[in-house]
N, C-alpha and C positions, 0 to 999 in steps of 0.2 A: 638448340640454344635460343635462337631470339624466335621460336616458336613458344616452348617454356615461359619464356618469359611475358610472350603476349598474354599467353593464357591464365597467369597468373595475376597479371594488370587487370583484364579482364573480369574475373572473378568476383562477385561479391552475395554476399548478405542479404536480402534484404526482407521487408515486411510482406512483400507477395511470395515468398518462399514460406513465410508462415501462415500465410491467408490459405496458400492451397488445400498445405495439411487442415486446417480449421473447417473449409470447406467441405474436403473431402470427409473428415469425421462426421458433417452434418446430417453427409447423406446416409450415415451407417446408424443402429442401434448405440443408443449410450448403452456403456459399461461401466456400472458400479465401479470405484478403484479398489484393490483388495489390500487390505492393512497386512505386513509382513513384520508389526511390532508385539514380540513379547508380550503377555500380560503384565511381568515386574514393570515396563514400561510406560506399559499403555494406562497402567492404573494407578502412577506414580503420582502423588500428591504434588503440588504446585512448587513447592522450597525445595522441594528433591529435583526437581526440571530444570530447578532456576541453579545448581550444584552444576549441571553438565557445561559447562563452556568450555569455548573455542580456545586452541594454544595459541594464544596472537602472535609467538615467533614463527608460525606455521601460517598466517594467513596468506592466502592466494597474492601473486602475483609481489610477493615480498622479497624476490631477488630482482625485481625488473624495476629501472627508473622509471618509475611510473607515477604519478601522486595517489593515483586509486588503488586500493586494495579490498579483498573478498576475504570474508569470512562468513561462517555455514552454521545452519541451528541444527539441530539433532533434534532427532525424532522420540516422541514425550507425549503423554498425556493425550488429550486429542491431536496431536498432530502425528496422526498415525498412519499417516501413508506420505512416501516419498515421494519428491518431486524431482526430475531430470534435470540436471544442468548442465549446458555447455559452454566453451569458451569457441568463440571465434576470430580468427587471425586472418589476416589476408589470404591466405592460401587454403585455409581448410576450418573444418568444425570437428572438436574432441568435447567427449563427455568430459566433468571432472569426476572422477572417482570419488565414493566415499572411502572415509578409513578413519576406522576408533582413532587411530594414531593422533588424530587432527583435533580430538577433544580430550577434556582431563575431567573425568565423572565426580571428582570427590569424594566424597561418603559414600555412594551410591555403588551396593554392592551390586557385581554380573558374573555372570558367567562372559568371559571375552569372547566365547564361540556363537553365544548367542547376538553380537552386534555387528560380527565382522561382516554380512551379507543384509545388515540395514543401508538407509540410505540418508539424504538431507531432508530437514522439515521448509527448511528456504535457506535466504542468505542476506548480508548485511553488505552493505558498501560503506567504505572506510574513506576519510579524505581528509587532508591538514587544512580544516574549518577555520578553527581557532586559533592554531598555531603553526609555523611552518616546520618546526618538531616533534610536531606530536598528532596521531591519525584521529580522529574523533568520526564516531557513526555518523552518517549524514542519510541513508535510508536502510527500510527494512522491509522484506517481502517476504511475511511469514500467515500463513493460516490463510486458504480460499483464496479471493483476490484483491484479500487490505494488501493496502503499503504503508508505509508512514515515512516522512520527511521531515527534516528539521532545515533551520538556516543556522547563520553562526549565531554563538552562544544560548542555544534552545535545548529545549529537551524534549522528547516524544510525546506528542499530546492526541490530537485527533486524528482519525483514518481515513483515507480513500479508499475505494475500491475501483476493481475492472467496469464491473457491471451489478446491477440488482436485477432480482425479476418477484413480481405479486410481492413486495413488499408490503404488512402490515393486511393482506386482502387473507379473508376467513380461509381458503387452503390453503397458507401457509406459505411461507416464502421459501426460494430454492436460493442455493447459496454457488454459484460459478466457481470453480476450482481453474487457477492455474496450474498447471500439473505439467509444464517444461518452458525453461528459459535458455536461449542464447545470449548473451552476453560478449560484447567487443573487448579483446583486450586493446589497451587502449596504449597512445603513443607517447613517449616522456614528456614531450609540452603540452598534452590532450586537457584540455579545463573541463571537460564534458566527459560522458559515458552513456555508451547506447545499450539497451538492455532489450530484446524481445521475448515476447510470453507466447505461448497457446493457452486458450479458457477452454474451460470444456464443462459443460452441466449437464443435465436432462431434457432439456428445453432447446439449447443455446451453444456455441462458440465462441470460436474468437482470435483474432490475430492480434495484438498489441506491440507499437515501438514506444518505447520511452526513451527520452534524451532529459541526462540529470547536469543541470546547469548547477555547482553548488555554489554558494558565496552569503551575502549576506540577508538577501530575498533568492532560496533555493528554487529553483525553474524546472518545470519537468514538462518537456513537450510530449504530451501522448497521442499518437494516430492510430484509431481501430477499426478491426475488420469483421463484422458479427455477424453470423448465418445462423437461421432461427433451425430447429428440430422439428417445432409443435408450436402451438399457439402459446402465448403468455397473457395474461390479463394486464400488467404492468411493467414496461421494462424501463429499467435506471439508468441512464446515461450520467457518466460522471456521479456516482453519488461519494460523499461525503458521512462520516459517523462520528459523530463526538459524544459527548460526558458533560449536560447540566445536574450538579445536586442540589445545590442552594447558592443564593445571594443575595444581593441588597433588593433587588425587586422580588423574592420569594425566600424569606430567612428559615434557619435551618428550625424545625420544629422542635427540636432538643440542644442544649446548651453545647454549643462546640467556640472553641477560642478562635478559629477561623471566621474571618466575617464572610467569604466565598469559598467555595469548593465547587469550581469547571473545566473542564477543557477550554468552552468556548461558550460565549453569553449573549452570542445572535446572530441573526440571521442578516445580511447583508445582501442586496438585487441590485444591480444599476440598469435598467431598463433601456430599450432602444431608446426612448425620446429621449433619455438624459436624467430622468425621475431619478433618484436615489433613494430605497426603502429597507426599512430598517423594521427588525423584530427581535422582541430580546423573548432570548428561551426562557423556557420554565421545567418545572418537573411534575407533569400533571401525576393526579390519582389513578387514569385509565388511558389509555391509547388514545390519542389527539391526532389526527390528519390535518392540513390547509393545506390548500391549492392555490396557487397565483398564477394565473394566463400572462407570459411579459411576451410580446412583440420585437423579436430580431432583440434579446438579449446581449446586453454588451460584457457582462459577467454577474459572479453571485455568489458566494462563500458562509462560512460559519466563522467568526471572529473573534478573536481573545483579546478587547478590546484594554482590560486593566494592564497595564506592564509597569506597577509600582511593588515591588516586596508587600506593602502595609493590606494593598489589596487582598490580598491572602493568607498572609506571615505564616507561608507552610516553610520550614526548610530541610525536608525532605522531598518532598517532591515538587517544588518549585511550579505553580501555577501560574506566578507572573513569567515562567522562561518557554510556555507553551508557545505551538505557531500558530496562525490566521491558516486556513484554507481556501485559495482563492482563485474559482474555475472562469476563465476567459474561452469564451466560443472563438475556434478556429471559422471565419466564414460567416456567413448569415445564416444562423438558426430558427429564420421569419416566425413562426410563433410556435413557442412551449409552454408545457405546464411544470411549474418548479412543485413538488412534493415535498411537503414537510412533515413528519412525521415523530411524534412524540409518543414514550411510556416510560412506565419503569422496569426494571430490571425483570425478565432476564435480558430483555430485547435492549439494545443501547438505549439510552434516553433520546437520542433524538438524530436522525436519517434525514438528509434532503436530498433530492436525486432531479435531474433536470433528465426533463423525458423526449426528448431529441437530439439530431444530430450523431455525426460519426468521429467526428475529430473533436478535442479537446486541449485545452492547455491550462494545467494546474500549476498557479502558486502559492508559492507555502511564503508567505509577507512578514518579516519583522519591525513592530513599531511601527506598521503604516496604517494602525489604527489604535491612535493611544485612547 
């Protein structure tokens, strides 16, 4: 009995466990993920995909006395490859099994047999961030290595990514993918959630640890270990992706009742010498790339400075409630290059990436920059 107790207390799942898998993967040939999605779901329109909603009364940890809950995204459209999601407890790791019973398919007609062996496309984290009696989304992890976070009284806007490879190069961009997650079951009094994930792509693998602290400013503490399978042209650490369509500095070319439409309106850099640099965003006709060399950076981010409804006048999308994204490096990153890519669709209008370091500190502040 004493030996069993000692063993359970000594056992712990850590970033090193994921890093070992990532390192082993890097030594093997990349195997592209295979889609298991029926054509009916792969070819569906976005409006149909939106009808597939998670049954809120079946939220994971719903019966536990923890403030955090999990809900899952169903496969569909270009989310055609399942990801593996595991729960980490004090003594074991257990896969969270997919079941179509988790979902309400709305008016999407389908053969029940065709979905019983599918999987999850991603997940979202819920927490009573706005009201003590109501759980709201605070984090979403869906697609490639994208994730989004919000603070109190905010709605989703810009995205962060785990890694960027060869963005805006003529050879084309490579999009690494989070293929497996491990989520620690929180204790009843916990105010943070720990998530591990394994990243994979043709030329890189990685292990990530996210610690999410929800609040007025939701903070995500990120640690990562990246392993290369092959040479890359540009390796982007702590990338952010946002949207700028028009605003006061570049009005809409056509009549529009809104004075501005953007998730972010500028790039801010806090240099090591204390200097603050501000570069307003724009919407160029062609791909535009800018690079800033920064020594000992203290932080950088894409900011949404306008916080008044009159700045946007959009009742549906509430651009005044979109978060900013602020990155603070852990430790000294010495000299880095901050690259800023702007283009029209199909690539997102604004992507920035800091090309150095392994550890990042990601902050989504609310009204920090008005």
